[in-house]
Structure formats: structure tokens, C-alpha cells
C-alpha positions in Angstrom: 0.0 0.0 0.0 2.8 2.4 1.0 4.6 1.7 -2.3 1.4 2.7 -4.2 1.1 5.9 -2.2 4.8 6.8 -2.9 4.3 6.1 -6.6 1.2 8.3 -6.8 3.0 11.2 -5.0 5.9 10.8 -7.4 3.7 10.7 -10.4 1.7 13.7 -9.3 4.9 15.7 -8.6 6.1 15.0 -12.1 2.8 16.3 -13.5 2.8 19.4 -11.3 6.4 20.3 -12.4 5.4 19.9 -16.0 7.7 16.8 -16.7 4.7 14.7 -17.7 1.5 15.6 -19.7 -1.4 17.0 -17.7 -4.0 14.7 -16.4 -6.6 16.2 -18.8 -4.3 15.9 -21.9 -3.4 12.3 -21.4 -4.9 8.9 -20.7 -3.8 9.2 -17.0 -6.5 8.9 -14.4 -6.7 9.7 -10.7 -9.4 10.0 -8.1 -9.5 13.8 -8.5 -11.4 13.3 -11.8 -14.4 11.3 -12.7 -16.0 10.2 -16.0 -19.4 11.8 -16.6 -22.1 10.3 -18.8 -23.9 12.6 -21.3 -26.2 15.1 -19.5 -30.0 14.8 -20.0 -31.2 17.5 -22.4 -34.1 19.6 -21.1 -36.3 20.2 -24.1 -38.4 23.4 -24.2 -41.6 24.1 -26.1 -40.4 27.3 -27.7 -37.8 28.3 -30.3 -35.7 30.4 -28.0 -32.0 29.8 -27.8 -31.5 31.8 -24.6 -34.2 29.8 -22.8 -32.6 26.6 -24.1 -29.2 27.7 -22.8 -30.7 28.7 -19.4 -32.5 25.3 -19.1 -29.3 23.4 -20.0 -26.1 24.5 -18.2 -25.1 20.8 -17.7 -25.2 20.4 -21.6 -23.1 23.6 -22.0 -20.4 22.5 -19.6 -20.3 19.0 -21.1 -20.1 20.5 -24.6 -17.3 23.0 -23.7 -15.2 20.4 -21.9 -15.5 17.8 -24.7 -14.8 20.5 -27.4 -11.7 21.7 -25.6 -10.5 18.2 -24.7 -10.8 16.9 -28.3 -9.4 20.1 -29.9 -5.9 18.7 -30.6 -4.6 22.1 -29.5 -2.1 22.0 -26.7 -2.7 25.5 -25.5 -6.5 25.2 -25.5 -6.4 21.7 -23.8 -4.1 23.2 -21.2 -6.9 25.5 -20.0 -8.6 22.4 -18.5 -5.7 22.2 -15.9 -6.7 25.5 -14.2 -9.2 24.5 -11.5 -10.9 26.7 -9.0 -14.1 27.5 -7.2 -16.5 28.6 -10.0 -20.0 30.1 -10.2 -20.9 27.4 -12.8 -23.8 29.4 -14.3 -22.8 33.1 -14.0 -25.4 35.3 -15.8 -27.2 38.6 -14.9 -30.2 36.9 -13.2 -28.0 34.7 -11.0 -26.2 37.6 -9.3 -27.3 40.7 -7.4 -26.0 44.0 -6.0 -25.3 43.4 -2.3 -25.1 46.1 0.4 -22.4 45.3 2.9 -22.6 46.0 6.6 -19.9 48.7 6.1 -22.1 50.5 3.6 -20.2 49.5 0.5 -21.8 47.7 -2.5 -20.5 44.6 -4.3 -21.9 42.0 -6.7 -22.8 38.6 -5.1 -24.0 35.3 -6.4 -27.6 34.3 -5.8 -28.0 30.9 -7.6 -25.7 28.1 -6.6 -27.3 25.1 -8.2 -24.5 24.5 -10.7 -21.5 26.0 -8.8 -18.6 24.2 -7.3 -15.1 23.2 -8.4 -14.3 23.4 -12.0 -12.3 24.9 -14.9 -12.0 28.7 -14.8 -11.8 29.1 -18.5 -15.0 27.1 -19.1 -16.7 29.1 -16.4 -15.8 32.3 -18.3 -16.6 31.1 -21.8 -20.0 29.9 -20.5 -20.7 33.4 -19.3 -19.5 34.9 -22.6 -22.0 32.6 -24.4 -24.9 33.9 -22.3 -23.9 37.5 -23.1 -24.2 36.8 -26.8 -27.9 35.9 -26.5 -28.8 38.2 -23.6 -31.0 41.3 -24.1 -29.0 44.6 -24.2 -25.8 42.6 -24.5 -22.3 44.0 -24.4 -19.9 43.6 -27.3 -18.0 40.3 -27.0 -14.5 41.8 -27.2 -15.5 44.3 -24.5 -16.7 41.4 -22.3 -13.3 39.7 -22.6 -11.5 43.0 -21.9 -13.6 43.5 -18.7 -13.0 40.0 -17.6 -9.2 40.2 -18.1 -9.0 43.6 -16.3 -10.6 41.9 -13.3 -8.4 38.8 -13.7 -5.2 41.1 -13.9 -6.2 43.3 -11.0 -6.6 46.4 -13.2 -8.5 49.2 -11.3 -11.5 50.3 -13.2 -14.0 53.2 -12.9 -17.5 52.7 -14.3 -20.0 55.3 -15.3 -22.3 54.4 -12.4 -21.4 53.1 -9.0 -23.2 49.9 -7.9 -24.9 51.9 -5.2 -26.3 54.2 -7.9 -27.5 51.3 -10.1 -29.2 49.8 -7.0 -31.0 53.0 -6.1 -32.0 53.5 -9.8 -33.7 50.1 -10.1 -35.1 50.2 -6.5 -37.0 53.4 -7.6 -38.3 51.8 -10.8 -39.4 48.7 -8.8 -41.2 50.8 -6.3 -43.0 52.7 -8.9 -44.0 49.5 -10.7 -45.2 47.9 -7.5 -47.5 50.8 -6.9 -49.0 50.6 -10.4 -49.4 46.9 -10.3 -50.3 45.8 -6.8 -51.0 42.2 -8.0 -47.3 41.6 -8.8 -46.2 41.8 -5.1 -47.6 40.9 -1.7 -47.8 42.8 1.5 -45.7 41.0 4.1 -47.4 43.0 6.9 -50.8 41.8 6.0 -51.6 39.1 8.6 -54.7 38.1 6.6 -52.8 37.4 3.3 -54.8 34.8 1.4 -53.4 31.6 0.1 -54.7 32.6 -3.4 -52.5 35.7 -3.4 -49.5 33.8 -2.0 -49.9 31.1 -4.8 -50.3 33.7 -7.5 -47.3 35.8 -6.3 -44.9 32.8 -6.5 -46.7 30.8 -9.2 -47.3 27.9 -6.9 -49.5 24.8 -6.8 -50.8 22.7 -4.0 -48.7 19.6 -3.2 -51.6 17.5 -4.5 -51.6 19.3 -7.9 -47.8 19.2 -8.3 -45.7 16.5 -10.0 -45.4 13.0 -8.8 -41.7 13.4 -8.3 -42.2 16.5 -6.1 -44.8 14.7 -4.0 -42.4 11.7 -3.5 -39.5 14.0 -2.6 -41.6 15.9 -0.1 -42.9 12.7 1.5 -39.3 11.7 2.2 -38.0 15.0 3.2 -40.9 16.8 4.9 -40.1 15.9 8.5 -36.6 17.2 8.3 -37.7 20.4 6.4 -40.4 21.2 9.0 -38.0 20.7 11.8 -35.5 23.0 10.2 -38.3 25.7 9.8 -39.3 25.6 13.5 -37.3 28.7 14.3 -38.8 30.8 11.5 -42.4 31.1 12.8 -45.7 29.5 12.4 -46.5 28.2 8.9 -49.5 29.9 7.4 -49.4 28.8 3.7 -47.5 26.2 1.8 -47.1 25.6 -1.9 -44.9 23.9 -4.5 -43.3 25.1 -7.8 -41.5 23.1 -10.4 -40.3 25.2 -13.4 -40.7 23.5 -16.8 -38.1 25.8 -18.5 -35.3 28.2 -17.6 -32.9 28.0 -14.7 -33.3 25.3 -12.1 -35.7 23.5 -14.4 -37.4 20.5 -12.8 -36.0 21.1 -9.3 -38.9 21.3 -6.8 -39.2 24.4 -4.6 -41.3 24.2 -1.5 -42.4 27.7 -0.4 -43.7 28.6 3.0 -45.4 31.8 4.3 -44.5 32.1 8.0 -45.6 34.3 10.8 -42.2 35.4 12.2 -43.4 37.9 14.7 -46.3 40.1 15.6 -45.5 42.6 12.8 -44.3 40.7 9.7 -44.4 37.6 7.6 -41.6 35.8 5.9 -41.5 34.0 2.6 -39.2 31.0 2.8 -38.2 28.9 -0.1 -36.8 25.3 0.4 -35.1 24.4 -2.9 -33.9 21.0 -3.8 -30.2 20.9 -4.8 -29.2 18.8 -7.8 -26.8 15.9 -7.2 -25.5 16.6 -10.7 -24.5 20.3 -10.9 -23.2 21.6 -14.2 -19.6 21.9 -13.0 -19.4 18.0 -12.7 -19.3 18.0 -16.4 -15.8 19.5 -16.1 -15.1 15.9 -14.9 -14.0 17.1 -11.4 -15.3 15.4 -8.3 -17.6 17.6 -6.2 -18.2 17.6 -2.4 -21.6 17.4 -0.8 -24.1 20.2 -1.7 -23.5 21.8 1.7 -19.7 21.8 1.3 -19.9 23.0 -2.3 -22.3 25.8 -1.5 -20.5 27.1 1.5 -17.3 27.3 -0.5 -18.8 29.1 -3.3 -20.5 31.6 -0.9 -17.2 32.3 0.7 -15.7 33.2 -2.7 -18.6 34.7 -4.6 -20.6 36.5 -1.9 -19.3 39.5 0.2 -18.5 38.0 3.7 -19.6 41.0 5.7 -23.1 41.1 4.2 -26.4 39.4 5.0 -27.3 36.5 2.8 -30.7 35.3 1.9 -29.5 31.7 2.3 -30.3 30.7 5.8 -29.0 27.2 5.9 -28.3 24.0 3.9 -29.8 20.7 5.1 -29.6 17.0 4.4 -32.8 15.0 4.7 -34.1 11.5 4.5 -33.9 10.1 1.0 -30.4 11.6 0.8 -31.8 14.9 -0.5 -30.0 18.3 0.1 -31.9 21.6 0.2 -31.1 25.3 0.4 -33.3 27.1 2.8 -33.5 30.8 1.8 -35.5 33.9 2.2 -37.4 34.6 -1.1 -36.7 38.0 -2.3 -37.4 39.8 -5.6 -34.5 40.8 -7.8 -33.9 44.5 -8.1 -31.8 44.8 -11.2 -34.3 43.0 -13.4 -34.8 42.9 -17.2 -38.5 43.4 -16.4 -37.7 47.0 -15.7 -35.7 47.7 -18.9 -37.7 48.7 -21.9 -36.1 48.7 -25.3 -36.9 52.4 -25.9 -35.7 53.5 -22.5 -32.1 54.6 -23.1 -31.5 55.6 -19.5 -32.6 52.2 -18.1 -30.5 50.4 -20.8 -27.4 52.5 -19.8 -27.8 51.6 -16.1 -28.4 47.9 -16.9 -25.5 47.6 -19.3 -23.2 49.2 -16.6 -24.4 46.4 -14.3 -23.4 43.8 -16.9 -20.0 45.4 -17.3 -19.3 45.3 -13.6 -20.5 41.6 -13.5 -17.9 40.5 -16.1 -15.2 42.5 -14.3 -16.3 40.9 -11.0 -16.1 37.4 -12.4 -12.5 38.1 -13.5 -11.7 39.4 -10.0 -13.0 36.2 -8.4 -11.0 34.0 -10.8 -7.9 36.1 -10.0 -8.1 34.8 -6.4 -8.3 31.2 -7.6 -5.0 30.6 -9.6 -1.9 32.7 -10.2 -0.9 30.2 -12.9 -4.1 30.9 -14.7 -3.4 34.6 -14.8 0.1 34.0 -16.2 -1.3 31.6 -18.8 -3.8 34.2 -20.1 -1.0 36.8 -20.2 1.2 34.5 -22.3 -1.6 33.4 -24.6 -4.0 36.4 -24.6 -4.7 36.7 -28.3 -5.2 33.0 -28.9 -7.4 32.4 -25.8 -9.5 35.5 -26.7 -10.0 34.2 -30.2 -10.7 30.7 -29.0 -13.3 31.9 -26.5 -15.1 33.7 -29.3 -15.0 30.8 -31.6 -16.2 28.4 -28.9 -19.1 30.9 -28.3 -20.2 30.9 -31.9 -20.0 27.2 -32.3 -21.8 26.5 -29.1 -24.7 28.8 -29.9 -25.0 27.3 -33.4 -25.2 23.8 -31.8 -27.7 25.1 -29.2 -29.9 26.3 -31.9 -29.7 22.9 -33.7 -30.4 21.0 -30.4 -33.4 23.3 -29.6 -34.9 22.6 -33.1 -34.8 18.9 -32.7 -38.2 17.2 -32.7 
């Protein structure tokens, strides 16, 4: 046994020093990596490439990994060696502007379903692909420039501070809520009806939800209810399973609770996938709890409040995020195509998100920073080429019967 351990350490040392090919670019295999089967494709009932991409981050990661691995280009294949903590599905509606306790504003991740340990380059290209299909997108070369400025620690000044963007959209949201009172609920209304609660969150009763959601709830409900004991008396309960878009097919159990004499809370208990997108980078992931806590530490300001209350494991070997349900502030819903001011603020938010992703990746690997600086033109061109090819294949996949 000791001989095997010594041989393994020796082999790994040679790879690390660059005296043998990398694990990704050879037939070598260790317990750090795992073989993944092809991901299940989530078909959607509309001809919309962006919705297809949002519904299939696993397919995107699998496609990018295989495309790079089989490229026969040593530089491109080498990108698979730079591993770190990644967002996995970084796009505008998976992040938010966070006010820290010291009054500063930063960007923070909100959706952790597909995050974990994976390739930094794939994480960025995946985000670049989203940008190409996103409304009010930024020019692709500017996205790369913003990302690399963050990666290289270049200080940047944007037209609007994050605090200004937050206030701008908070104002629009408040005005919209006054005009359309049906789109929100009053959390100080102790007599809030189940009908309004269901309509607000697009919920169904457990009896009317999918068979899979009912089975999962039957296994997990005792542990969920025990975890919710400290959040007040449960007034209403409903279920949502999205049939397209992000977190497709993952049950969400929503509760309206009476937290104190004055206010109500909306708490969402969201099932975590045992197969996050980052696994298709062929890297072993920890438990959902370990994975999520590590991502929060890297992608969420540490001196700020988080809507995520806890992560629990239940009977049936299920893991759930328990979080406060909040409405997004910087939301496409508030950006009209003829509103130049709103578009300007929104695009500034996008720019700062791409810069922020580069900053986070900077903290993950010094070797990755150096590799980009040595191969900047090639990697930029490769990222754009991967983007075009991926979108073309997404369109073809989405149009399959």
C-alpha cells in the first residue's frame, strides 16, 4: 500500500512540475477526476436559444469540456488544468447587488445550483455565451476585456457606482409595484390569502404538483419542517417546479410564516441537484453543503447578509437550500427597449459583473493569470470561436423534434 502511495505522489509531482503531460491531456486517471455520462437535455416548447441555454447549463459545460479536450490544440487543452471555485452558471439573473454592513456595495452570487469546483476558462466562456444571447448585451470583445481587467487586477471606474445602479432600479421597482399591486404581496398583511400567495410565487398545492415533487416531499418533509421551526408558524405552503429556464425540474417548497407580531416571511426550500453543471468538467464535487458554503465564501461578500439561511440534508439523501425569497432589483422586467437611461444603467451592471467574475477568478489561480497573459490573443479568439459554435449547436439542439 505504501509503495502505491509513494508512486502516486511521485507521479503527481512530475505532472505538477510539467515533466509529464497534464491529467486532462493524457490517458492518466486519478481519483481527482471522474467520468461523466452525457447530460440529460431539457427540451423546451419554444424556439428560443437563450431559454434553451438557461435550461441546460449541464449540456453547456459538457459541450465545452469535450470540445476543448478533443481540440488537438495543446494551448486550448491546457486551459482544463486551471481548476478553482467557479460560479458554474454566472449570468445577470444569477447575481445581485449586495449592500455590505460597512455600507459598500458589491456583486454577489444568488444561484448556486451549478456551482462548485471546475475549470476557470470554461466558467468564463459559459458566461460569454450567455452574453451573446442576452438582451442589451455588451460587445463580445469588451466582455473579454472587462474579464481580463478583473483577472489582472486592473482598477476600473465605471460610469455608475453599484450603489447608484441599485438605487435607480429600486426606484423603478417601487413605482412598478404601486402601479401593479398584484405583482407583489404585503408582508405586513396578517390576513394574506393563500390565493394571493400562490399567484405571487406561481405555486401549486402539493396534490396538484408533479409525482416526483410529491415523492421527494414525502421523504424530506419531517426534516424540512424541523428546520423551519425557528422561522415562525407556517400559514401557507405551496410547490413550484419550473418547466423551463434556470433550475428546471427542481422542486421548490415555499412557506409563508408568521415570524413575529408585525411581519411575515416567505421562505423557499429548494432541492439541490446531485448533478451540478460543474461536474461535467469531470471534477469530483463535495456534498451540496460543502460545495455551496465554499462558493458563498468566494462569490458573496463576507460582511453582508445572505438570503441563504442554511443547507440541510434530509431523509432520502436529499439536500436543500433554505433561503428567504426576495425579488430581484436589477431585473430585465424594468428595462424597456426604448428606455435609453434604463438600458445604460443595466449595461453598466453587466459590465461590472464581467469584471467581478475576472476578479474572483484572479483569487483562484496565479498560474491561470500567467497563462492568459502568455496566450491572450489565442485564448480570446478561442473563446469567441467556442461561443459561436456553441450557440449554433444550441440552436440545432433546440430545433430537434
